[in-house]
C-alpha positions as CSV (number, residue, x, y, z in Angstrom):
1,M,-29.9,-56.5,48.7
2,P,-26.8,-58.7,49.6
3,R,-24.4,-56.7,51.6
4,L,-21.3,-57.5,48.8
5,L,-23.5,-56.2,46.1
6,R,-24.4,-52.8,47.3
7,P,-20.6,-51.4,46.9
8,L,-20.5,-52.8,43.4
9,L,-23.9,-51.0,42.2
10,L,-22.6,-47.7,43.8
11,A,-19.4,-47.8,42.0
12,L,-21.0,-48.7,38.7
13,A,-23.4,-45.8,39.2
14,F,-20.6,-43.3,40.0
15,A,-18.8,-44.6,36.9
16,L,-21.6,-44.2,34.8
17,A,-22.5,-40.7,36.1
18,A,-18.9,-39.3,35.8
19,P,-18.7,-38.6,32.1
20,A,-22.2,-36.5,32.7
21,R,-20.7,-34.6,35.5
22,A,-17.6,-33.8,33.6
23,Q,-19.7,-32.6,30.9
24,S,-21.8,-30.6,33.1
25,D,-18.6,-29.3,34.9
26,S,-17.0,-28.3,31.5
27,E,-20.0,-26.6,30.3
28,D,-20.0,-24.6,33.6
29,A,-16.4,-23.6,32.6
30,V,-17.3,-22.0,29.5
31,G,-20.2,-20.1,31.2
32,R,-17.9,-19.1,34.1
33,A,-15.4,-17.9,31.5
34,Q,-17.8,-15.8,29.6
35,A,-19.3,-14.3,32.4
36,W,-16.0,-13.3,33.8
37,L,-14.7,-11.8,30.9
38,A,-18.1,-9.8,30.4
39,R,-17.9,-8.7,34.0
40,A,-14.2,-7.8,33.4
41,S,-15.2,-5.6,30.5
42,R,-17.3,-3.4,32.5
43,T,-15.4,-3.2,35.9
44,T,-11.8,-2.9,37.0
45,I,-10.8,-6.1,38.2
46,A,-7.5,-6.8,39.8
47,L,-6.5,-10.7,39.3
48,S,-5.2,-12.4,42.4
49,D,-3.1,-15.7,42.4
50,E,-6.4,-17.5,43.3
51,D,-8.2,-16.0,40.4
52,V,-5.2,-17.0,37.9
53,R,-5.5,-20.6,39.5
54,A,-9.0,-20.6,38.7
55,L,-8.8,-19.5,35.3
56,E,-6.2,-22.0,34.6
57,R,-8.5,-24.7,35.9
58,W,-11.0,-23.4,33.4
59,L,-8.7,-23.7,30.5
60,D,-8.3,-27.6,31.4
61,D,-12.0,-27.8,31.5
62,L,-12.4,-26.0,28.2
63,R,-10.0,-28.4,26.5
64,L,-12.3,-31.2,27.6
65,V,-15.3,-29.7,26.1
66,Q,-13.4,-29.4,22.8
67,V,-13.0,-33.1,22.9
68,I,-16.5,-34.4,24.1
69,Q,-18.5,-31.6,22.2
70,P,-17.0,-30.8,18.9
71,E,-20.2,-28.5,18.2
72,R,-19.1,-26.1,20.7
73,R,-15.5,-25.9,19.6
74,T,-16.0,-22.6,18.1
75,V,-17.4,-21.1,21.4
76,V,-14.5,-22.4,23.3
77,F,-12.1,-21.1,20.7
78,A,-13.8,-17.7,21.0
79,V,-13.4,-17.6,24.8
80,L,-9.8,-18.6,24.3
81,L,-9.2,-15.8,22.0
82,D,-10.6,-13.4,24.7
83,L,-8.5,-14.8,27.4
84,A,-5.3,-14.7,25.2
85,A,-5.9,-11.0,24.9
86,L,-5.3,-10.7,28.6
87,D,-1.5,-10.6,27.7
88,P,-0.4,-6.9,28.3
89,G,0.8,-7.0,24.6
90,E,-2.9,-6.2,23.5
91,V,-5.1,-5.8,26.7
92,V,-9.0,-6.5,26.7
93,P,-10.3,-4.9,28.8
94,P,-7.9,-2.2,29.3
95,T,-9.0,-1.8,33.0
96,L,-7.4,-5.0,34.0
97,Q,-4.5,-4.6,36.7
98,T,-1.5,-6.8,37.8
99,P,0.0,-7.2,34.5
100,Q,2.2,-10.5,35.4
101,L,-0.9,-12.5,36.3
102,R,-2.6,-11.3,33.1
103,M,0.4,-12.3,31.1
104,R,0.3,-15.9,32.9
105,V,-3.6,-16.3,31.7
106,G,-3.1,-14.9,28.4
107,R,-0.2,-16.9,27.6
108,A,-1.6,-19.9,28.6
109,A,-4.8,-19.4,26.6
110,F,-2.7,-18.6,23.6
111,A,-0.7,-21.8,24.0
112,A,-4.2,-23.6,24.1
113,L,-5.3,-22.1,20.3
114,G,-2.9,-24.1,18.2
115,P,-4.1,-27.5,19.7
116,A,-7.6,-26.4,19.5
117,L,-7.3,-25.8,15.7
118,D,-5.4,-29.2,15.4
119,L,-8.5,-31.0,16.9
120,S,-10.8,-29.4,14.1
121,R,-9.5,-31.7,11.3
122,D,-12.8,-31.1,9.3
123,G,-11.8,-27.4,9.2
124,A,-15.1,-26.1,11.0
125,T,-13.2,-23.9,13.3
126,Q,-10.9,-22.5,10.8
127,R,-14.0,-21.7,8.6
128,W,-15.6,-19.9,11.5
129,L,-12.2,-18.0,12.5
130,A,-12.2,-16.9,8.7
131,R,-15.8,-15.7,8.5
132,E,-16.4,-14.4,12.1
133,V,-13.2,-13.2,13.3
134,L,-10.8,-12.3,10.5
135,G,-13.5,-11.1,8.2
136,S,-15.2,-8.9,10.9
137,E,-14.7,-5.1,10.7
138,A,-16.3,-4.4,14.1
139,E,-14.0,-2.6,16.6
140,T,-15.2,-4.9,19.3
141,S,-13.5,-8.0,17.6
142,R,-10.0,-6.4,17.0
143,A,-8.5,-8.2,20.0
144,R,-9.6,-11.4,18.7
145,R,-8.5,-10.7,15.3
146,I,-5.1,-9.9,16.8
147,E,-4.7,-13.1,18.8
148,A,-6.0,-15.1,15.9
149,L,-3.4,-13.8,13.6
150,E,-0.7,-14.3,15.8
151,C,-1.8,-17.9,16.3
152,L,-2.0,-18.6,12.5
153,E,1.5,-17.4,11.9
154,G,3.3,-20.5,10.1
155,R,0.2,-22.7,10.3
156,R,-1.0,-22.6,6.7
157,E,-4.6,-23.3,7.4
158,G,-6.2,-23.4,3.9
159,E,-9.5,-22.2,5.0
160,T,-8.1,-18.9,6.3
161,L,-5.9,-18.0,3.3
162,S,-8.6,-15.7,1.5
163,A,-9.4,-14.1,4.9
164,L,-5.6,-13.4,5.5
165,L,-5.3,-11.8,2.1
166,H,-8.2,-9.4,3.0
167,C,-6.6,-8.8,6.5
168,A,-3.1,-8.0,4.7
169,R,-4.9,-5.1,3.1
170,A,-6.6,-3.8,6.1
171,P,-6.3,0.0,7.1
172,D,-5.4,-1.2,10.8
173,A,-1.7,-1.4,10.6
174,Q,-1.4,-4.0,13.2
175,V,-3.8,-6.3,11.5
176,R,-2.0,-5.8,8.3
177,E,1.4,-6.7,9.6
178,L,0.2,-9.8,11.5
179,A,-1.4,-11.1,8.3
180,M,1.5,-10.5,6.1
181,R,3.5,-12.6,8.7
182,S,0.9,-15.3,8.5
183,L,1.2,-15.1,4.5
184,V,5.0,-15.4,4.6
185,G,6.3,-18.2,3.2
186,W,3.0,-19.6,2.1
187,P,3.4,-22.0,-1.1
188,D,0.5,-20.6,-3.2
189,D,0.6,-18.6,-6.4
190,G,-2.1,-16.3,-5.1
191,V,0.2,-15.4,-2.2
192,H,3.3,-15.0,-4.5
193,F,1.3,-12.5,-6.8
194,F,0.0,-10.6,-3.7
195,M,3.6,-10.3,-2.5
196,L,4.9,-9.1,-5.9
197,A,1.9,-6.3,-5.7
198,Q,3.2,-5.0,-2.5
199,F,6.5,-4.0,-4.1
200,E,4.5,-1.4,-6.4
201,T,2.3,-0.6,-3.3
202,N,5.4,0.4,-1.3
203,E,6.4,2.5,-4.0
204,R,3.2,4.4,-4.1
205,R,2.8,4.4,-0.4
206,P,5.9,4.1,1.4
207,G,5.8,2.7,5.0
208,W,2.4,1.1,4.2
209,V,3.9,-2.3,3.6
210,N,6.7,-4.0,5.8
211,I,8.8,-4.7,2.7
212,A,11.1,-7.0,4.6
213,L,8.3,-9.4,5.2
214,V,7.8,-9.6,1.3
215,R,11.3,-10.3,0.9
216,R,11.4,-12.9,3.6
217,H,8.6,-14.5,1.7
218,F,10.3,-15.1,-1.4
219,Q,13.5,-16.2,0.2
220,T,11.9,-18.7,2.7
221,V,8.9,-20.1,0.7
222,E,9.8,-23.8,-0.1
223,R,9.7,-23.4,-3.8
224,I,8.3,-21.1,-6.4
225,G,9.0,-23.5,-9.3
226,Q,8.7,-22.1,-12.8
227,G,5.1,-21.3,-13.3
228,R,3.5,-18.0,-14.0
229,A,4.2,-16.5,-10.5
230,A,8.0,-17.6,-11.1
231,E,7.9,-16.1,-14.4
232,A,6.4,-12.7,-13.0
233,L,9.1,-12.7,-10.3
234,V,12.0,-12.9,-12.7
235,A,10.6,-10.6,-14.8
236,F,10.1,-8.1,-11.9
237,L,13.7,-8.8,-10.6
238,R,15.6,-8.7,-13.9
239,P,16.0,-4.6,-14.1
240,A,17.2,-4.6,-10.4
241,L,19.8,-7.5,-11.0
242,V,21.6,-5.4,-13.8
243,S,21.0,-2.0,-12.3
244,T,23.9,0.3,-11.8
245,N,23.2,0.5,-8.1
246,W,24.9,-2.3,-6.5
247,R,22.2,-2.3,-3.5
248,D,19.3,-3.1,-6.1
249,A,21.2,-6.2,-7.2
250,V,21.9,-7.5,-3.9
251,R,18.5,-7.0,-2.7
252,A,17.0,-8.9,-5.8
253,L,19.4,-11.6,-5.9
254,P,18.2,-13.7,-2.7
255,L,14.5,-13.5,-3.9
256,L,15.5,-15.7,-6.9
257,T,16.7,-18.6,-4.5
258,R,13.5,-20.7,-4.8
259,V,12.9,-20.2,-8.5
260,D,14.0,-23.2,-10.6
261,D,17.1,-23.3,-12.6
262,A,15.4,-23.1,-16.1
263,L,14.2,-19.6,-15.2
264,A,17.0,-18.2,-12.9
265,V,20.2,-19.5,-14.3
266,P,19.9,-17.6,-17.7
267,V,19.1,-14.2,-15.8
268,L,22.1,-15.0,-13.4
269,I,24.5,-15.5,-16.1
270,E,23.3,-12.7,-18.0
271,S,23.4,-10.2,-15.1
272,L,27.0,-11.6,-14.2
273,G,28.3,-10.7,-17.8
274,L,27.1,-7.4,-17.4
275,W,28.6,-6.6,-14.0
276,V,31.9,-8.1,-15.4
277,A,31.9,-5.8,-18.4
278,R,31.3,-2.7,-15.9
279,R,34.3,-3.8,-13.7
280,E,36.5,-4.3,-16.9
281,A,35.5,-0.8,-18.1
282,G,36.5,0.7,-14.6
283,G,33.2,0.4,-12.8
284,G,31.1,-2.6,-11.5
285,S,31.1,-4.2,-8.1
286,R,33.1,-7.0,-7.1
287,R,30.9,-7.8,-4.2
288,V,28.1,-8.1,-6.8
289,E,30.0,-10.4,-8.9
290,G,31.0,-12.7,-5.9
291,E,27.2,-13.0,-5.0
292,F,26.3,-14.0,-8.4
293,V,29.0,-16.6,-8.6
294,A,28.1,-17.7,-5.3
295,E,24.5,-18.5,-6.5
296,L,25.6,-20.2,-9.4
297,R,27.9,-22.5,-7.4
298,R,25.0,-23.3,-5.2
299,R,22.9,-24.3,-8.0
300,S,25.6,-26.2,-10.1
301,G,28.0,-27.5,-7.5
302,R,30.9,-25.9,-9.5
303,T,33.4,-23.2,-8.9
304,M,34.2,-21.5,-12.1
305,G,34.6,-17.9,-10.9
306,A,33.3,-14.8,-12.3
307,F,33.8,-16.1,-15.9
308,P,30.2,-15.6,-17.8
309,E,31.4,-17.6,-20.9
310,R,32.3,-20.7,-18.7
311,W,29.2,-20.6,-17.0
312,S,27.3,-20.2,-20.4
313,A,29.2,-23.3,-21.8
314,W,28.3,-25.4,-18.4
315,W,24.5,-24.1,-19.0
316,R,24.3,-25.0,-22.8
317,A,26.0,-28.5,-21.8
318,R,23.6,-29.2,-19.1
319,C,20.5,-28.2,-21.3
320,A,21.8,-30.7,-24.1
321,G,22.4,-33.5,-21.6
322,T,26.0,-33.6,-22.7
323,L,27.6,-32.4,-19.3
324,V,30.8,-33.9,-18.3
325,D,33.3,-33.4,-15.2
326,D,36.0,-30.8,-16.5
327,P,38.4,-30.2,-13.6
328,G,40.0,-27.5,-16.0
329,Q,37.0,-25.1,-15.4
330,A,37.4,-25.2,-11.6
331,E,38.2,-22.1,-9.9
332,A,41.8,-21.8,-8.8
333,P,42.2,-21.1,-5.0
334,T,42.6,-17.5,-4.3
335,S,46.3,-16.2,-3.5
336,R,45.0,-13.0,-2.1
337,A,46.0,-12.1,1.4
338,G,43.1,-12.4,4.0
339,F,42.5,-10.4,7.1
340,Y,42.8,-13.0,9.8
341,G,41.6,-15.4,7.5
342,L,38.7,-13.3,6.2
343,R,38.6,-12.9,2.3
344,P,35.4,-11.1,1.7
345,E,34.6,-10.2,-2.2
346,T,34.9,-6.3,-1.9
347,D,36.3,-3.2,-3.6
348,R,34.8,-0.7,-1.4
349,V,35.7,-1.6,2.3
350,T,36.3,0.3,5.6
351,F,38.4,-1.2,8.4
352,L,37.0,-0.5,12.1
353,I,39.8,-1.4,14.1
354,D,40.0,-1.6,18.1
355,A,42.4,1.0,19.4
356,S,41.5,0.7,23.0
357,G,44.2,0.2,25.8
358,S,44.3,-3.8,25.6
359,M,45.5,-3.4,22.0
360,N,48.9,-2.7,23.5
361,E,49.3,-6.1,24.7
362,Q,52.1,-8.2,23.1
363,V,51.3,-11.2,20.8
364,S,54.9,-12.1,20.4
365,E,58.3,-10.4,21.3
366,G,58.1,-6.7,20.3
367,V,54.6,-7.1,18.5
368,T,51.4,-5.7,19.9
369,R,48.2,-6.7,19.1
370,Y,47.6,-3.3,17.3
371,A,50.8,-3.6,15.3
372,Q,49.8,-7.1,14.2
373,A,46.4,-5.8,12.9
374,L,47.9,-3.1,10.9
375,E,49.9,-5.9,9.2
376,Q,47.2,-8.0,8.5
377,L,45.3,-4.7,7.2
378,L,48.1,-3.6,4.9
379,G,48.5,-7.3,3.5
380,F,44.7,-7.3,2.6
381,L,44.8,-3.9,1.1
382,D,47.8,-5.0,-1.1
383,G,45.8,-7.7,-2.6
384,L,42.7,-5.6,-3.4
385,G,44.2,-4.1,-6.6
386,E,44.3,-0.3,-7.5
387,G,40.6,-0.5,-8.8
388,A,39.5,-0.8,-5.1
389,R,39.0,1.7,-2.6
390,F,39.1,2.1,1.3
391,R,39.3,3.9,4.6
392,I,40.2,3.2,8.2
393,V,38.4,4.1,11.4
394,L,39.6,3.5,14.8
395,F,37.6,3.3,18.1
396,D,38.2,3.5,21.5
397,S,36.9,5.9,24.1
398,K,36.6,8.3,20.9
399,L,37.0,8.0,17.2
400,R,39.9,8.6,15.0
401,I,39.0,8.4,11.1
402,W,41.4,8.3,8.2
403,K,39.7,10.1,5.5
404,D,36.0,10.7,5.3
405,S,35.6,9.2,2.0
406,L,36.9,6.0,0.4
407,Q,40.4,6.3,-1.0
408,P,41.9,4.2,-4.1
409,A,44.0,1.4,-3.1
410,T,47.1,2.8,-4.9
411,R,50.4,2.4,-3.4
412,S,50.6,6.0,-2.3
413,S,47.4,5.7,-0.7
414,I,48.1,2.5,1.2
415,A,51.6,4.1,2.2
416,A,49.8,7.4,3.7
417,A,47.2,5.1,5.5
418,E,50.2,3.2,7.1
419,R,51.9,6.1,8.2
420,W,48.7,7.5,9.8
421,A,47.9,4.2,11.6
422,A,51.4,3.7,13.1
423,Y,51.3,7.3,14.5
424,Q,48.1,6.5,16.5
425,R,48.5,5.2,20.1
426,P,45.9,2.8,21.5
427,G,44.2,3.8,24.8
428,G,40.8,4.2,26.2
429,G,37.7,1.9,26.5
430,T,35.9,-0.2,23.8
431,Y,32.9,1.8,22.5
432,L,32.0,0.0,19.3
433,K,28.6,1.5,18.6
434,P,29.9,5.0,17.5
435,G,32.5,3.3,15.4
436,V,29.8,1.2,13.5
437,E,27.7,4.4,13.0
438,A,30.7,6.2,11.6
439,C,31.4,3.6,9.1
440,L,27.7,3.4,7.9
441,R,27.5,7.3,7.7
442,V,24.9,7.7,10.3
443,G,23.9,11.3,10.9
444,L,22.9,13.6,13.6
445,D,19.3,12.6,13.0
446,G,20.2,8.8,13.7
447,K,19.6,8.0,10.0
448,I,22.1,6.5,7.2
449,D,22.9,8.8,4.3
450,L,22.9,6.3,1.4
451,R,24.5,9.1,-0.9
452,L,27.3,9.2,1.5
453,L,27.9,5.6,2.1
454,E,30.0,4.1,-0.5
455,E,31.3,1.0,1.0
456,D,29.7,-2.3,0.7
457,T,31.7,-4.0,3.5
458,V,33.0,-3.3,6.8
459,I,35.7,-5.4,8.6
460,V,35.8,-5.0,12.4
461,L,38.8,-6.1,14.6
462,C,38.3,-6.0,18.5
463,D,39.9,-7.9,21.2
464,G,37.6,-7.8,24.1
465,E,34.2,-6.9,25.5
466,T,32.4,-3.8,24.0
467,A,31.2,-1.2,26.5
468,E,27.6,-1.4,25.0
469,G,27.2,-5.3,25.0
470,R,25.2,-6.9,22.3
471,N,21.5,-6.0,23.0
472,W,21.3,-2.9,20.9
473,I,22.7,-4.6,17.6
474,W,19.4,-6.3,16.4
475,P,17.0,-3.6,17.0
476,W,19.3,-1.0,15.8
477,W,20.4,-2.9,12.8
478,R,16.9,-3.8,11.8
479,E,15.4,0.0,12.5
480,V,18.6,1.9,11.0
481,A,21.2,0.0,9.1
482,E,19.3,-2.6,7.1
483,E,18.8,-0.7,4.2
484,S,22.7,-0.1,3.9
485,C,22.8,-3.7,2.5
486,V,26.4,-3.6,3.9
487,H,28.0,-6.5,5.3
488,V,29.9,-6.5,8.5
489,H,32.5,-9.1,8.9
490,C,34.1,-9.4,12.6
491,V,37.2,-10.6,13.8
492,Q,37.4,-11.3,17.7
493,L,41.0,-11.6,19.3
494,G,41.3,-13.8,22.0
495,S,38.9,-15.7,24.1
496,G,37.0,-12.6,25.4
497,G,34.2,-10.6,23.8
498,N,30.5,-10.6,24.9
499,G,28.8,-11.5,21.9
500,A,28.6,-8.0,20.1
501,L,30.8,-9.0,17.2
502,E,28.9,-12.3,16.5
503,A,25.5,-10.7,16.6
504,L,26.9,-7.8,14.3
505,A,28.2,-10.4,11.7
506,E,24.9,-12.5,11.8
507,V,22.5,-9.7,11.6
508,S,24.3,-8.2,8.6
509,G,25.0,-11.2,6.6
510,G,28.8,-11.1,7.3
511,E,31.2,-13.5,8.8
512,F,32.8,-14.1,12.2
513,V,36.2,-15.2,13.0
514,R,37.7,-15.9,16.3
515,V,41.5,-15.6,16.4
516,P,43.3,-17.4,19.5
């Protein structure tokens, strides 16, 4: 054999053998991962950095198997699910040590699940997942179900829909919760009807359903339209929209946002008319009226205020195709005084004012931050009208509360509040959380008493960093305060702060204003 030909033949042989070797190495990776997981389920294994690096190399090999051997994708997916379960959030096996290393492997495997589903364009892996993992009731497969449900959140894999609906009824609370999360926002009438049924289930079995996920579904789904599911939703929400309980109305209104105008607008106008009539009779809720008007404005692009007859005329013209611009129906700019620019629609408000030592600082000659805040507060109250009610809470290292219940915004009550507030002297630290709890009537048991909570709005003013920071706000609100439906609007004086006021406004649906 010529000397120059031999190296060329060897190179060609190596190139031809490389795919076979890669396939063999990849097959070994599947076997090694399966053997390691089987051994780990029977013994205590402490992962070392070397073990983790080896497992991460196997993940690369497992990806290769999915590409070159489509028929083994479900086998690989099962291995990935088991490796993903190594994350300490759901540990399998429970004897494994070194949580940080488990987390590395588990998260790397979990990150590979989505791309693995993307490879299965014919839906074979998804069908296997629905049948063998989500549809399995065996306790030994629970960890796989958990990881699969977490992976499916937001993916909308059609082959898994029936299995997800099945899991959403499971007796296992975690499986049920994760399946619900995967269904949230799914644009399918079957999902819409299932979510509607959860309201009734929640009435029969409080706590069985995470009702916040049901609400999120109807608020985030791309469109419900005007079919049977939309009609059923409107029929379900109608009593709540006109309930005498303002919380029922403000909880129901956001669920209408994805329903087409043809079904939603007549109900909105009808409900607005009822709430306006209640106000004129001495009841009602300015906040509810404001939210109905805001939704009609969003749908129409027009500003016609809380005047149901104007909205009815607009809707008739639109349905008849005779709609023309009419500047005379535009809503006049409000002349009501604001609180540092905030003008929330409310007639039941509590002011939570910072009375810490820094509020003694002057903003102009002879005028402190505290005095300026009182001036803003009194101007806002003067514009509310005597049908409104209010109270004041001052916070520093302790609480000072003017009145335990809301007081009518009469001249005499406002004057009494002014005298009380002017007598107080700022001093001490900035402890926000006790003030928020006092405004929302949180009892010694850590829960809100909705029977005592009259206000629908809290306005907070603070001029610096709060003692507790911001990390408590989101979990506390979700666990304790979300059911209150109270909007918390926040004013931050100066460039300080630690993000607490921004977080409080965001989580409650309120506004945040920073005043230089």
